N, C-alpha and C positions, 0 to 999 in steps of 0.2 A: 218765753222769748217773745219780744214785741216786734221783731224785725228790724229794730234799730241797733245802733252801735253798742250801747251800754250792755244790753243783755247778750248780744252776740259775743262780745269780748269776754264777758263773765263765763259764758259757756266754753269758749276756747281755752281760757286759763284753767278752768276746772278739768277739762279734758287733758290738757298738757300736764297737769299735776297727777294724772292717773285715776281720777274719779270716774266711776261709771255713771253717766248722766243721761237724762232724757230731757229734751226740749219740750216746753208746753206754752201754748198761746192761750191766754185768758180771753175768750170771746165774750165781751161784756155788752157790746152795742153794735147794732147794724143799721141804725137810723131808719127803722121800719115804719116809723110814724111820720116820715117826711119832715122831721124837725129841721129847722134852719141850721146850716152848718154842714160840714163834710167829715165823715168818719171813714177813713180809708182802710177799713178792717180787711177787705179782701186782699189788697196789696200788702198789708202788714203780714197776713198769713203766708202769702206767696214768698215774701222776703224772709220770714222766719224759717219757713220750710227749706228754702234754698240754703240758708246758713246751716241748718241741721243736716241736710244732705251733704254739704261740703265737709262738715265735721264727722260725718259717719255716725250720727246718733239718731235714735228714735225721736219722732216728733208727734205731738198730740195737740189737738184743738179741744179745749175744755169749755163747754158751753155754760156760762155763768150769767146769762142775760136776765133770767128771772130774779136772781139774787141781786144783781146790779140795779135793776129797776127798783126793787124794794128797798135796798139799803143805801143807794146813792142818789138815784133820780128823785125818789119820793122825798128824801131829805132836802135836796136842792129846791124842789118846787115848794115844799112847805116853808123853807126859809124865805124864799121870795115872797110868798103870800103874807108872811109875818113882817115884811119890811127889812129883812136881814140880808147880809151878803155872805151866803154860805160858801164853803170851800170844798167842792166835790173831790178834789185830788186827795185831800187829807182823809176824807171818808173812804175813798176808793182804796187807798193804801191800807188803812186800818181794817175796814170791813171786808174788803175783797181779797187783796193780795195776802195779807197776814191774818185773815179770818177764814172766809169761805175756801179760798184756794189752798191755804195751809191745811185745813181739815181734809180737803180732797187728797192732797199729797200724802198725808198720814194714812188715810184710808187705803190708798193704793200701795202702801208699804215703803214709801221713800224715807230715807234717813234725814234728809234736809231739803230746804228750799233755798235757792240762790236767786238773787236779783241783781240787776245792773246798777240800781240806784235807789235812793230813798230807803235805806236800810241800815241797821246796826246789827252786828253779829251778836246773837243770843244763843246760849247753850241751854235750851229748855226742852229738848227732846227727851 
């Protein structure tokens, strides 16, 4: 759960359908290096936790920052160095959401991962 509308509605719909769900926030970035720009991760966690509380579901913050730096940020910086225009969102979805996070969910015993956007339904469990 990102704290936004898409993942919140996905959680609500799954709960209404009778699924036993857990909300999880992928903590990928905290702007610890004073990089230009603003990452509102603290507010995102607060918002996601409030939705989970309202839905009456467990909420977890999953720290994936090291993997994000290695798989997304390093890819981005390498692309810039080589004169390319990398797309970090594509890499984040592929490598983080449906890679590292999916492996985390499986290791924790979850039957499926749901997301609010950028996904297709795949029966691969």
